[in-house]
N, C-alpha and C positions, 0 to 999 in steps of 0.2 A: 524238622523231625529230630527231636531230642532223644538221645539214647538213655536207657536206664542203667547202663553199665557203670559199675563202681570203680573200675580200674582201667587203665589204658590198655592193658593186655586183653581184658574182656571186651572192650570196645572194638579193638582190632579183630578179635576172634569172631565177633558177630557179623563182620562185613563179608560181602561176596569177595571171591578171590581177587578180581581185578581192582576193586577199590581198596582192599587191604594192601595189595602190593603198591598201589599209588601212594596211599597215605603213609605206609612204612618208609617209602623212599623219601618223601618230604620230611617226615619225622626225623629220619637219620640226618638230613641236611640241617634241620633246625637244631637238633641236639649237638651236632658238631660245631655249630656257630653260636650257640646260646651263651651269652656272657654270664659271669658269676653274678649271683643275686637273684636269679630266676629259678623257678622249679617247674617240673612237669607234673600234671595230674589231670583228673577229670574236673571240668568246670562248665557249667551251663549245658550239660549233656553232650559235651564234645571234649576232645583232647585239648587241654589248656596249658598255656605257659604263662606264668604269673609271678609277681613279686609277692613272696609269702609274708604273712603277718610278722614273722621274726625279723624281716628286713624293713617292712613298712607297716607298722602296727595299725594305722587308721583304716587300712583296707580300701575297698572300692566305695566311692561316695554314694553310689546308688544302692549298695547293700554292703555295709561295713563288715558283715560277717564273712564276706567273700574277699579273698586276696585280690590285689590289684591286677586285672587282666592285662596281658601284653600281647599274646598271640593265641590262635586256636586253629585246630584242624577238625573238619567235620565232613561227614558223608550225608548229604541231603537227598531228597527224593529224586531230583532231576540233575544233580551235579554234586561235586565235591567242592569244598571251600577252604581257603586259608584266610584267617582273620588277623589283620595286622593293626592293632590299636594305635601304634606309633604313627601310622599314616593319617589316622583320623585327627589326632591332636597336633600334628606338626606339618603345616603346609609345605615347608622346605623338603622334609623327608618324603612327603607324598609326590612332590614334583620330581625329586630324584628318582623315586621308584617308577613312576610312569615313564620317564625318559629311559631308564635302564631297561625296562621291559620292552619298550618300543625298539631299542637297539638290538634286542634279541631276535626281532623279526616275528615274534609270536603275538597272536591277537590277545588283547587284554579285555576281560569281562570283569569289571570292578565297580563296586559301590563306593561308599566313603572309606571303608577299611576292609571290605570283604571281596576277596578275589575268587571268582567262580571258575571252575574248569571241569571238563568231562574225562580227560585222559591225562596221564602223567606227561605225555609228549607235548601237551599244551603249556607246560610250566617250565620257564627257564630257571633251573635249580640254583645256578650261581647267583641270580638276582635275589632269590629268596634267602639264600645263605647270607649275602651281603646286607640285606634289609634287616636281618636278625642281628648280625654281628655289629652293625654300626650304631646300635642303641643300647649302651650299657645301662644297667638298672638305675644307677644314680642319675644319669642324664634323663632317663624316662620319668623317674619320680619328680625331678625338678620341672620338667616340661608339664607333666600332669598337674602338679600343684599350681603352676602359673596359669594354666588354662582354667582350673577350678576357681582360683582367686579372681581372675579377670571376669569370670561370669557372675561374680558377686557372691552367690551362695549356692549350695548344692541344689540339684533338681528337686522340685516339690514332689511329694508322694502323690500317688493316684487318689488316695482318699481325700486329700486337700482340694483336688480339682473337682470332685464329684458334686459338691454343693454350690457351684457357681451359678449365677443367674444372669439373665440378659434382659434388656428392655429395648423396645423400638418405639419410635415416635408414635404417640397416641395409644400405645398398648401397655398394659401393666407388665412388670417383670415376670419372667417365666424361668422356672428351674430347667437347666440344661441337663440332658441325660447323655450317656455314652452308649454307642452301639458296640457290638463285639469287636468291630474293627478298631475301636479306640477313638473314633472321630466324634466330636460333639454334634448333636443334632437337636435343634429346637422343634423340627417337624415331628420327630418321634414323640417328643413330649406333648405336642399339641394333639396328636392322634390318640395318645393314651388318655388325655382329658376328655375327649369326645365320647 
């Protein structure tokens, strides 16, 4: 659920009181611990913390017009979330984070970099602060670039994937299509031909 808010202040003002209070509390912890080289603003419909183009001119490889994302705060339909991109790109950082969260005694609901929670009491604020503090912008950029370089080249754009075809034994090649979910389906292509 992306917000159309243009500023952090507007984003917070649009939230219900309980969520505004929770995100303001986490925001204060992030801002207190945010190393130099990062900025706060709106990014991808949520409160974002990123390396600005003035520090890292190439920007985010998926969309170079965007500054390099570092963290985010969001209010979703069924939960709130903290996005910590440094955990996604650094297995050591992710292991530290999971261990520190476990030591807090609080339950962790996490994907690769997205920590979901329903109440501020579910979040060990000291762990969030330390997760932010321990990744200076220079270290984050170096890690980001090493991950991108080890992957070979930037991710292909969706338009390049649209025109793929597949062939199975005894059948001619078929153009694959994409469902709204983003998954490739040759069955859908077959139904459309019929």
